[in-house]
C-alpha positions as a Markdown table, in Angstrom:
| # | Residue | x | y | z |
|---|---|---|---|---|
| 1 | Met | 47.6 | -0.2 | 1.4 |
| 2 | Lys | 44.4 | -2.5 | 0.8 |
| 3 | Glu | 42.2 | -0.1 | 3.2 |
| 4 | Ala | 43.5 | 2.8 | 1.2 |
| 5 | Thr | 42.3 | 1.0 | -2.1 |
| 6 | Lys | 39.0 | 0.0 | -0.6 |
| 7 | Asn | 38.2 | 3.8 | 0.3 |
| 8 | Lys | 39.2 | 4.8 | -3.1 |
| 9 | Leu | 36.5 | 2.3 | -4.6 |
| 10 | Val | 33.9 | 3.5 | -2.0 |
| 11 | Leu | 34.5 | 7.0 | -2.8 |
| 12 | Lys | 34.2 | 6.5 | -6.4 |
| 13 | Thr | 31.2 | 4.6 | -5.9 |
| 14 | Asp | 29.6 | 7.4 | -3.8 |
| 15 | Ile | 30.3 | 10.0 | -6.3 |
| 16 | Phe | 29.0 | 7.5 | -9.3 |
| 17 | Trp | 25.8 | 7.4 | -7.7 |
| 18 | Gln | 25.4 | 10.8 | -6.7 |
| 19 | Arg | 26.3 | 12.0 | -9.8 |
| 20 | Tyr | 23.9 | 9.4 | -12.1 |
| 21 | Gly | 21.6 | 8.1 | -9.7 |
| 22 | Trp | 19.5 | 9.9 | -10.3 |
| 23 | Val | 19.8 | 9.7 | -14.3 |
| 24 | Leu | 19.2 | 6.0 | -13.9 |
| 25 | Met | 16.1 | 6.8 | -12.2 |
| 26 | Leu | 14.7 | 8.8 | -14.8 |
| 27 | Phe | 15.5 | 6.8 | -17.5 |
| 28 | Ala | 14.0 | 3.7 | -15.9 |
| 29 | Thr | 11.1 | 6.0 | -14.9 |
| 30 | Leu | 10.7 | 7.3 | -18.7 |
| 31 | Phe | 10.7 | 2.9 | -19.8 |
| 32 | Gly | 8.3 | 2.4 | -17.1 |
| 33 | Leu | 6.1 | 5.1 | -18.5 |
| 34 | Phe | 6.4 | 4.0 | -21.7 |
| 35 | Leu | 5.2 | 0.2 | -20.6 |
| 36 | Arg | 2.6 | 1.8 | -18.6 |
| 37 | Asn | 1.2 | 3.6 | -22.0 |
| 38 | Thr | 1.2 | 0.5 | -23.6 |
| 39 | Gln | -1.8 | -0.5 | -21.6 |
| 40 | Arg | -3.7 | 3.0 | -21.6 |
| 41 | Gly | -6.1 | 1.1 | -23.9 |
| 42 | Phe | -6.9 | -2.2 | -21.7 |
| 43 | Glu | -10.6 | -2.2 | -21.0 |
| 44 | Thr | -11.8 | -3.9 | -17.8 |
| 45 | Tyr | -15.1 | -4.1 | -16.2 |
| 46 | Asp | -14.7 | -1.6 | -13.4 |
| 47 | Met | -13.2 | 1.2 | -16.3 |
| 48 | Leu | -16.9 | 0.4 | -18.4 |
| 49 | Tyr | -19.1 | 0.0 | -16.0 |
| 50 | Asp | -17.9 | 2.4 | -13.0 |
| 51 | Phe | -15.5 | 4.7 | -13.8 |
| 52 | Ile | -16.0 | 5.6 | -17.1 |
| 53 | Pro | -19.4 | 6.3 | -16.7 |
| 54 | Trp | -19.1 | 8.3 | -13.1 |
| 55 | Val | -16.8 | 10.9 | -15.4 |
| 56 | Glu | -19.7 | 10.9 | -18.1 |
| 57 | His | -22.3 | 11.8 | -15.4 |
| 58 | Leu | -20.1 | 14.3 | -14.0 |
| 59 | Lys | -19.1 | 15.8 | -17.5 |
| 60 | Lys | -23.0 | 16.1 | -18.1 |
| 61 | Ala | -23.7 | 17.3 | -14.8 |
| 62 | Gly | -21.2 | 20.1 | -14.7 |
| 63 | Gly | -17.6 | 18.7 | -13.5 |
| 64 | Phe | -17.7 | 19.0 | -9.7 |
| 65 | Ala | -21.4 | 20.0 | -9.7 |
| 66 | Gly | -22.3 | 16.4 | -10.3 |
| 67 | Ile | -20.7 | 15.2 | -7.0 |
| 68 | Ala | -24.1 | 16.2 | -6.1 |
| 69 | Thr | -26.0 | 13.6 | -7.9 |
| 70 | Leu | -23.2 | 10.7 | -8.6 |
| 71 | Gln | -24.3 | 7.4 | -7.8 |
| 72 | Ser | -20.7 | 5.8 | -6.7 |
| 73 | Asp | -19.7 | 3.5 | -3.8 |
| 74 | Tyr | -16.1 | 5.2 | -4.5 |
| 75 | Pro | -15.4 | 7.6 | -1.4 |
| 76 | Val | -15.6 | 11.6 | -2.4 |
| 77 | Ser | -12.0 | 12.1 | -2.1 |
| 78 | Tyr | -11.6 | 10.1 | -5.6 |
| 79 | Gln | -14.6 | 11.6 | -7.0 |
| 80 | Tyr | -12.9 | 14.9 | -6.7 |
| 81 | Phe | -10.0 | 13.4 | -9.0 |
| 82 | Leu | -12.7 | 12.5 | -11.7 |
| 83 | Ala | -14.3 | 15.3 | -11.5 |
| 84 | Met | -11.2 | 17.3 | -12.3 |
| 85 | Met | -11.0 | 14.8 | -15.2 |
| 86 | Thr | -13.9 | 16.3 | -16.9 |
| 87 | Tyr | -12.3 | 19.6 | -17.3 |
| 88 | Leu | -9.3 | 17.7 | -19.3 |
| 89 | Pro | -8.3 | 17.0 | -22.7 |
| 90 | Gly | -7.8 | 13.2 | -23.7 |
| 91 | Ser | -9.6 | 10.0 | -23.4 |
| 92 | Thr | -11.7 | 8.9 | -19.8 |
| 93 | Met | -9.7 | 5.8 | -19.6 |
| 94 | Ala | -5.8 | 7.3 | -20.0 |
| 95 | Lys | -6.7 | 9.9 | -17.7 |
| 96 | Ile | -7.6 | 7.3 | -15.1 |
| 97 | Lys | -4.5 | 5.6 | -15.9 |
| 98 | Ala | -2.2 | 8.7 | -15.8 |
| 99 | Leu | -3.8 | 9.3 | -12.6 |
| 100 | Thr | -2.2 | 6.0 | -11.1 |
| 101 | Ala | 1.0 | 6.5 | -12.7 |
| 102 | Cys | 1.4 | 10.2 | -10.9 |
| 103 | Phe | 0.7 | 8.2 | -7.8 |
| 104 | Glu | 3.1 | 5.5 | -8.6 |
| 105 | Leu | 5.8 | 7.8 | -9.1 |
| 106 | Leu | 4.9 | 9.3 | -5.4 |
| 107 | Ala | 4.8 | 6.0 | -3.8 |
| 108 | Gly | 8.4 | 5.5 | -5.7 |
| 109 | Thr | 10.0 | 8.8 | -4.4 |
| 110 | Phe | 8.9 | 7.8 | -0.8 |
| 111 | Ile | 10.4 | 4.2 | -0.9 |
| 112 | Tyr | 13.7 | 5.8 | -2.2 |
| 113 | Leu | 13.2 | 8.3 | 0.9 |
| 114 | Tyr | 12.9 | 5.4 | 3.2 |
| 115 | Val | 15.4 | 3.0 | 2.4 |
| 116 | Lys | 18.0 | 6.1 | 1.6 |
| 117 | Glu | 17.4 | 6.8 | 5.4 |
| 118 | Leu | 18.3 | 2.8 | 6.1 |
| 119 | Tyr | 21.6 | 3.6 | 4.3 |
| 120 | Pro | 23.1 | 6.2 | 4.7 |
| 121 | Ala | 26.6 | 5.6 | 4.5 |
| 122 | Pro | 28.3 | 6.1 | 0.8 |
| 123 | Glu | 29.0 | 2.3 | -0.1 |
| 124 | Lys | 25.0 | 1.9 | 0.3 |
| 125 | Arg | 24.0 | 4.9 | -2.1 |
| 126 | Tyr | 22.7 | 2.5 | -4.7 |
| 127 | Met | 20.4 | 0.8 | -2.3 |
| 128 | Pro | 17.4 | 3.3 | -2.3 |
| 129 | Val | 17.9 | 3.6 | -6.5 |
| 130 | Met | 17.4 | -0.6 | -6.6 |
| 131 | Ala | 14.4 | 0.0 | -4.3 |
| 132 | Tyr | 12.7 | 2.6 | -6.6 |
| 133 | Phe | 13.7 | 0.4 | -9.9 |
| 134 | Cys | 12.2 | -2.8 | -7.8 |
| 135 | Phe | 8.6 | -1.0 | -6.8 |
| 136 | Tyr | 8.5 | 0.5 | -10.2 |
| 137 | Phe | 8.4 | -2.5 | -12.0 |
| 138 | Leu | 6.5 | -4.8 | -9.9 |
| 139 | Pro | 4.1 | -6.9 | -11.8 |
| 140 | Ser | 1.5 | -6.4 | -9.4 |
| 141 | Val | 2.1 | -2.4 | -9.5 |
| 142 | Ile | 1.8 | -2.2 | -13.1 |
| 143 | Leu | -1.5 | -4.7 | -13.5 |
| 144 | Asn | -3.1 | -2.9 | -10.7 |
| 145 | Gly | -2.3 | 0.6 | -12.5 |
| 146 | Ala | -1.9 | 0.4 | -16.1 |
| 147 | Val | -3.5 | -2.5 | -17.0 |
| 148 | Trp | -6.6 | -2.2 | -14.2 |
| 149 | Gly | -6.9 | 1.4 | -13.4 |
| 150 | Gln | -7.3 | 1.3 | -9.7 |
| 151 | Val | -6.9 | 3.4 | -6.8 |
| 152 | Asp | -5.4 | 1.1 | -4.8 |
| 153 | Ile | -1.7 | 3.0 | -5.2 |
| 154 | Ile | -3.4 | 6.3 | -3.9 |
| 155 | Tyr | -4.0 | 5.1 | -0.6 |
| 156 | Thr | -0.9 | 3.1 | -0.7 |
| 157 | Ser | 1.1 | 6.0 | -1.0 |
| 158 | Phe | -0.1 | 7.8 | 1.8 |
| 159 | Leu | 0.6 | 4.7 | 3.8 |
| 160 | Leu | 4.2 | 5.1 | 3.0 |
| 161 | Ile | 4.2 | 8.3 | 3.5 |
| 162 | Ser | 2.9 | 7.5 | 6.7 |
| 163 | Leu | 5.2 | 4.9 | 7.7 |
| 164 | Tyr | 8.1 | 7.4 | 6.3 |
| 165 | Phe | 7.2 | 9.7 | 8.7 |
| 166 | Leu | 6.9 | 7.5 | 11.5 |
| 167 | Ser | 10.7 | 6.9 | 11.0 |
| 168 | Arg | 11.5 | 10.4 | 11.2 |
| 169 | Glu | 9.4 | 10.9 | 14.4 |
| 170 | Lys | 7.1 | 13.6 | 12.2 |
| 171 | Phe | 4.2 | 12.1 | 14.1 |
| 172 | Asp | 1.6 | 14.7 | 13.0 |
| 173 | Leu | 2.4 | 14.4 | 9.5 |
| 174 | Ala | 2.4 | 10.3 | 9.6 |
| 175 | Phe | -1.5 | 10.5 | 11.0 |
| 176 | Ile | -2.4 | 13.2 | 8.5 |
| 177 | Ala | -0.9 | 11.0 | 5.6 |
| 178 | Tyr | -2.7 | 8.3 | 7.4 |
| 179 | Gly | -6.2 | 10.3 | 7.1 |
| 180 | Leu | -5.7 | 10.5 | 3.4 |
| 181 | Ala | -5.0 | 7.0 | 2.9 |
| 182 | Phe | -8.0 | 5.8 | 4.9 |
| 183 | Ser | -10.2 | 8.9 | 3.1 |
| 184 | Phe | -9.3 | 6.8 | -0.3 |
| 185 | Lys | -10.0 | 2.9 | 0.4 |
| 186 | Leu | -11.2 | 1.2 | 3.5 |
| 187 | Gln | -8.4 | -1.4 | 3.1 |
| 188 | Ala | -6.0 | 1.6 | 4.4 |
| 189 | Ile | -7.5 | 0.0 | 8.0 |
| 190 | Phe | -5.2 | -2.9 | 7.8 |
| 191 | Phe | -2.5 | -0.6 | 8.8 |
| 192 | Leu | -4.0 | 0.8 | 11.8 |
| 193 | Pro | -3.1 | -2.2 | 14.1 |
| 194 | Phe | 0.4 | -0.9 | 13.4 |
| 195 | Leu | -0.2 | 2.5 | 14.0 |
| 196 | Gly | -1.9 | 1.0 | 17.5 |
| 197 | Leu | 1.4 | -1.0 | 17.9 |
| 198 | His | 3.5 | 1.9 | 17.4 |
| 199 | Phe | 2.0 | 4.3 | 19.7 |
| 200 | Phe | 1.9 | 2.0 | 22.9 |
| 201 | Lys | 5.4 | 1.0 | 22.3 |
| 202 | Thr | 7.4 | 3.9 | 21.1 |
| 203 | Lys | 5.6 | 6.2 | 23.7 |
| 204 | Lys | 6.7 | 9.0 | 21.8 |
| 205 | Tyr | 3.6 | 11.2 | 21.5 |
| 206 | Ser | 0.1 | 11.8 | 22.6 |
| 207 | Phe | -2.9 | 9.4 | 21.9 |
| 208 | Phe | -4.6 | 13.0 | 20.6 |
| 209 | Lys | -2.9 | 12.4 | 17.0 |
| 210 | Phe | -5.0 | 9.9 | 16.2 |
| 211 | Phe | -7.5 | 12.4 | 16.0 |
| 212 | Trp | -6.0 | 13.9 | 13.2 |
| 213 | Ile | -7.8 | 10.7 | 10.9 |
| 214 | Pro | -11.1 | 11.9 | 11.5 |
| 215 | Leu | -10.3 | 15.2 | 11.3 |
| 216 | Val | -8.7 | 15.0 | 7.7 |
| 217 | Leu | -12.0 | 12.9 | 7.0 |
| 218 | Val | -14.0 | 16.1 | 7.5 |
| 219 | Val | -12.1 | 18.3 | 5.8 |
| 220 | Ile | -11.7 | 16.4 | 2.8 |
| 221 | Ser | -16.0 | 16.0 | 2.7 |
| 222 | Ile | -16.8 | 19.6 | 3.3 |
| 223 | Pro | -16.4 | 20.3 | -0.6 |
| 224 | Ala | -18.5 | 17.1 | -1.1 |
| 225 | Leu | -21.3 | 18.7 | 1.1 |
| 226 | Leu | -21.0 | 22.1 | 0.1 |
| 227 | Leu | -21.5 | 20.8 | -3.2 |
| 228 | Gly | -25.0 | 19.5 | -2.4 |
| 229 | Arg | -24.1 | 15.5 | -1.7 |
| 230 | Pro | -26.6 | 14.1 | 1.2 |
| 231 | Phe | -24.6 | 14.0 | 4.5 |
| 232 | Gln | -25.4 | 10.1 | 4.8 |
| 233 | Glu | -23.8 | 9.4 | 1.3 |
| 234 | Val | -20.3 | 10.8 | 2.0 |
| 235 | Phe | -19.8 | 9.5 | 5.8 |
| 236 | Ser | -21.5 | 6.0 | 5.0 |
| 237 | Val | -19.9 | 4.9 | 1.7 |
| 238 | Tyr | -17.8 | 2.1 | 3.6 |
| 239 | Leu | -20.4 | 0.9 | 5.1 |
| 240 | Gly | -22.1 | 0.0 | 1.7 |
| 241 | Gln | -19.1 | -1.0 | 0.5 |
| 242 | Val | -18.7 | -3.9 | 3.2 |
| 243 | Ala | -22.8 | -4.8 | 2.6 |
| 244 | Ala | -22.8 | -5.0 | -1.0 |
| 245 | Tyr | -20.2 | -8.1 | -1.6 |
| 246 | Pro | -21.3 | -11.0 | 0.6 |
| 247 | Lys | -19.4 | -13.5 | -0.1 |
| 248 | Thr | -16.5 | -15.0 | 2.2 |
| 249 | Val | -14.0 | -14.6 | -0.6 |
| 250 | Phe | -13.6 | -13.1 | -4.2 |
| 251 | Asn | -10.3 | -14.1 | -6.3 |
| 252 | Phe | -8.2 | -14.3 | -3.2 |
| 253 | Gly | -6.2 | -16.7 | -1.6 |
| 254 | Asn | -7.0 | -17.2 | 1.9 |
| 255 | Ile | -8.2 | -19.5 | 4.8 |
| 256 | Tyr | -11.9 | -18.9 | 3.4 |
| 257 | Asn | -11.1 | -21.3 | 0.3 |
| 258 | Phe | -11.4 | -24.1 | 2.3 |
| 259 | Leu | -14.9 | -23.2 | 4.0 |
| 260 | Pro | -18.1 | -22.9 | 2.2 |
| 261 | Asp | -19.0 | -19.6 | 0.7 |
| 262 | Asp | -21.6 | -18.4 | 3.8 |
| 263 | Tyr | -21.2 | -15.4 | 4.6 |
| 264 | Ala | -23.5 | -15.3 | 7.3 |
| 265 | Lys | -22.5 | -17.9 | 9.1 |
| 266 | Phe | -18.3 | -17.2 | 8.8 |
| 267 | Ala | -18.6 | -13.0 | 8.8 |
| 268 | Leu | -18.3 | -12.7 | 12.8 |
| 269 | Pro | -16.3 | -15.5 | 13.8 |
| 270 | Gly | -13.8 | -14.4 | 11.0 |
| 271 | Val | -13.8 | -10.6 | 12.5 |
| 272 | Leu | -13.1 | -12.3 | 16.1 |
| 273 | Leu | -10.3 | -14.7 | 14.8 |
| 274 | Thr | -8.8 | -11.3 | 13.3 |
| 275 | Phe | -9.2 | -9.8 | 16.0 |
| 276 | Thr | -7.8 | -12.2 | 18.5 |
| 277 | Leu | -4.8 | -12.9 | 16.3 |
| 278 | Leu | -4.2 | -8.7 | 16.0 |
| 279 | Leu | -4.7 | -8.7 | 19.9 |
| 280 | Ala | -2.2 | -11.3 | 20.6 |
| 281 | Gly | 0.8 | -10.3 | 18.5 |
| 282 | Phe | -0.1 | -6.8 | 19.8 |
| 283 | Ile | 0.3 | -7.9 | 23.7 |
| 284 | Ala | 3.3 | -10.1 | 22.7 |
| 285 | Ala | 5.1 | -7.5 | 20.9 |
| 286 | Leu | 4.5 | -5.1 | 24.0 |
| 287 | Arg | 5.7 | -7.5 | 26.4 |
| 288 | Glu | 9.0 | -8.4 | 24.5 |
| 289 | Lys | 11.0 | -5.9 | 25.9 |
| 290 | Arg | 13.6 | -7.3 | 22.9 |
| 291 | Ile | 11.5 | -5.6 | 20.3 |
| 292 | Gln | 12.3 | -1.8 | 19.9 |
| 293 | Leu | 10.6 | -0.4 | 17.0 |
| 294 | Ser | 13.1 | 1.6 | 14.3 |
| 295 | Ala | 13.1 | 2.3 | 10.4 |
| 296 | Phe | 14.7 | -1.6 | 10.4 |
| 297 | Asn | 11.4 | -3.6 | 11.3 |
| 298 | Met | 8.7 | -0.8 | 11.2 |
| 299 | Pro | 7.8 | -2.6 | 7.6 |
| 300 | Asp | 8.0 | -5.8 | 9.1 |
| 301 | Phe | 5.1 | -4.9 | 11.5 |
| 302 | Ala | 3.1 | -2.9 | 8.9 |
| 303 | Leu | 3.2 | -5.7 | 6.5 |
| 304 | Leu | 2.2 | -8.5 | 9.3 |
| 305 | Ser | -0.6 | -6.2 | 10.1 |
| 306 | Ile | -1.8 | -5.8 | 6.7 |
| 307 | Leu | -1.3 | -9.8 | 6.1 |
| 308 | Ile | -2.8 | -11.2 | 8.8 |
| 309 | Cys | -6.1 | -8.5 | 8.3 |
| 310 | Ala | -6.0 | -9.7 | 4.3 |
| 311 | Ser | -5.4 | -13.5 | 5.7 |
| 312 | Phe | -8.4 | -14.2 | 8.1 |
| 313 | Leu | -10.7 | -11.5 | 7.6 |
| 314 | Pro | -14.0 | -12.7 | 5.5 |
| 315 | Gly | -15.0 | -10.6 | 1.9 |
| 316 | Met | -11.8 | -10.0 | 0.8 |
| 317 | His | -11.0 | -9.4 | -2.8 |
| 318 | Glu | -7.8 | -10.2 | -4.9 |
| 319 | Arg | -6.6 | -6.6 | -4.5 |
| 320 | Tyr | -6.7 | -6.1 | -0.7 |
| 321 | Met | -3.7 | -7.6 | -0.7 |
| 322 | Phe | -2.0 | -4.9 | -2.8 |
| 323 | Ala | -0.6 | -2.4 | 0.2 |
| 324 | Ala | 1.6 | -5.5 | 1.2 |
| 325 | Ile | 3.0 | -5.9 | -2.0 |
| 326 | Val | 4.3 | -2.7 | -1.9 |
| 327 | Val | 5.4 | -2.3 | 2.1 |
| 328 | Ala | 7.3 | -5.9 | 0.9 |
| 329 | Val | 9.8 | -3.7 | -1.1 |
| 330 | Leu | 10.9 | -1.9 | 2.2 |
| 331 | Tyr | 10.9 | -5.0 | 3.6 |
| 332 | Leu | 13.2 | -6.6 | 1.4 |
| 333 | Phe | 15.5 | -3.9 | 1.1 |
| 334 | Ala | 15.6 | -3.8 | 5.3 |
| 335 | His | 15.9 | -8.0 | 5.4 |
| 336 | Pro | 17.6 | -8.8 | 1.9 |
| 337 | Ala | 18.5 | -12.1 | 3.4 |
| 338 | Gln | 14.9 | -12.6 | 3.5 |
| 339 | Phe | 14.2 | -12.2 | -0.1 |
| 340 | Tyr | 11.7 | -15.4 | -0.2 |
| 341 | Ile | 9.5 | -13.4 | 2.2 |
| 342 | Pro | 8.2 | -10.5 | -0.1 |
| 343 | Leu | 9.2 | -13.0 | -3.5 |
| 344 | Thr | 6.5 | -15.5 | -2.5 |
| 345 | Leu | 3.9 | -12.6 | -2.2 |
| 346 | Trp | 4.8 | -11.1 | -5.6 |
| 347 | Ile | 3.9 | -14.7 | -6.4 |
| 348 | Ile | 0.4 | -15.1 | -4.6 |
| 349 | Glu | -0.6 | -11.7 | -5.6 |
| 350 | Pro | -0.6 | -11.5 | -9.6 |
| 351 | Asn | -2.1 | -14.4 | -9.7 |
| 352 | Ala | -5.3 | -13.6 | -8.3 |
| 353 | Tyr | -5.8 | -10.9 | -10.9 |
| 354 | Leu | -6.1 | -13.4 | -14.1 |
| 355 | Pro | -9.2 | -13.9 | -13.3 |
| 356 | Pro | -10.9 | -10.3 | -13.3 |
| 357 | Leu | -8.3 | -8.8 | -15.5 |
| 358 | Trp | -8.4 | -12.1 | -18.7 |
| 359 | Gly | -11.1 | -14.2 | -17.6 |
| 360 | Ile | -8.6 | -17.4 | -17.3 |
| 361 | Pro | -7.9 | -19.4 | -14.5 |
| 362 | Pro | -5.1 | -18.9 | -11.8 |
| 363 | Tyr | -1.8 | -20.5 | -12.2 |
| 364 | Leu | -2.0 | -21.1 | -8.3 |
| 365 | Asp | -5.0 | -23.0 | -6.6 |
| 366 | Tyr | -6.3 | -20.5 | -4.1 |
| 367 | Arg | -5.8 | -23.0 | -1.3 |
| 368 | Val | -2.2 | -23.3 | -2.2 |
| 369 | Ser | -1.8 | -19.2 | -2.0 |
| 370 | Ala | -3.6 | -19.5 | 1.4 |
| 371 | Ile | -0.8 | -21.8 | 2.7 |
| 372 | Leu | 1.6 | -19.7 | 1.5 |
| 373 | Leu | 0.2 | -16.6 | 2.9 |
| 374 | Ile | -0.1 | -18.6 | 6.2 |
| 375 | Ala | 3.5 | -19.6 | 5.7 |
| 376 | Val | 4.7 | -16.1 | 5.0 |
| 377 | Ile | 3.1 | -15.0 | 8.2 |
| 378 | Ile | 4.7 | -17.6 | 10.5 |
| 379 | Ala | 8.2 | -16.8 | 8.4 |
| 380 | Thr | 8.0 | -12.8 | 9.1 |
| 381 | Leu | 6.2 | -13.6 | 12.9 |
| 382 | Leu | 9.5 | -16.0 | 13.7 |
| 383 | Phe | 12.0 | -13.3 | 12.3 |
| 384 | Val | 10.6 | -9.8 | 13.7 |
| 385 | Thr | 11.6 | -11.8 | 17.2 |
| 386 | Lys | 15.0 | -12.6 | 15.8 |
| 387 | Leu | 16.4 | -9.3 | 14.5 |
| 388 | Asp | 20.4 | -8.9 | 14.0 |
| 389 | Arg | 20.8 | -5.8 | 15.6 |
| 390 | Lys | 24.3 | -5.5 | 14.1 |
| 391 | Thr | 23.2 | -3.9 | 10.4 |
| 392 | Glu | 20.8 | -1.9 | 12.5 |
| 393 | Asn | 23.3 | 0.0 | 14.8 |
| 394 | Asn | 25.7 | 0.5 | 11.9 |
| 395 | Ser | 23.5 | 2.2 | 10.3 |
| 396 | Val | 21.8 | 4.4 | 13.0 |
| 397 | Ser | 25.8 | 5.1 | 14.2 |
| 398 | Ser | 26.7 | 6.3 | 10.4 |
| 399 | Arg | 23.5 | 8.5 | 10.4 |
| 400 | Asn | 24.8 | 10.0 | 13.8 |
């Protein structure tokens, strides 16, 4: 009798989420867009002195034709979007922020799809909807896009798509998506160590899949070259970004807050330290036979890859951990009992936005943030080696 009652309840719950889950997501999206729209007039330094002047230049130079002479340290993939805006009505600031809103919807869609893969059982049908809500209303997501108008959600969306297709074993699409992510932002490279681990650990595809990455970059660059943009400007933009900011850290809580601001002194040791930590973790994960990559623990390793890079590399800015903030949503829904790990990250990251956006000091000292970030990395490392396979195996069984 109890079993029958339970089955009826599961059936009713399943029917509810099938019928009304998309309605709830629609209303949440409309409310989220309303919130974002309230910030469309918020002005930032980047908007006033970079993005808007770039669009104005493109408009005066004939839209896409202006890419040939645009002085910008952003890659041509983003310049295409800016050029497209010159043909559309409305204020430049509103159009730039609308672009980020579109990619937030794309990211939310793939978070929904990924979590749906984790929990295909009828009684868990609410989980992907909750994951979408969680992502869409994260303070960092709203601050980064609707307030700041930045492009971090664009490359992060493609990282999520790459992660999703890796979980579905559609490897060509996964590497094409990663190539697109890298074409928008240098910080996508923080995800690359995870891709290397996935390749060596799973051994399910050829190393030649990695060649999709440079191929995507070349294909995306062709229109800019045809428009007359100099070859060296197209392919050296990331080198210019690295050289343009010779500081050990910018408004971000990592280990360099404990050191003097001497980039020349700490740059090489910092890179070597990061490489050593990643390599040590890489080797340990390969040698540990109990660790097998799956849809449940891939977000763990992707998260660790990004966090280690952000915590130990010099020259990090306040937004360079943004992809980890979003991947942490997948981590939360893969391991709800470990909620304190993503929650800590979601407290740390907006803290760094206060000085550049409003000119006020952070609510947490950056050294405290650095300690918390190291603690999150250690906690994630400890957990990833002790994963309980019961939930994972049940999920895989129900999917099959």
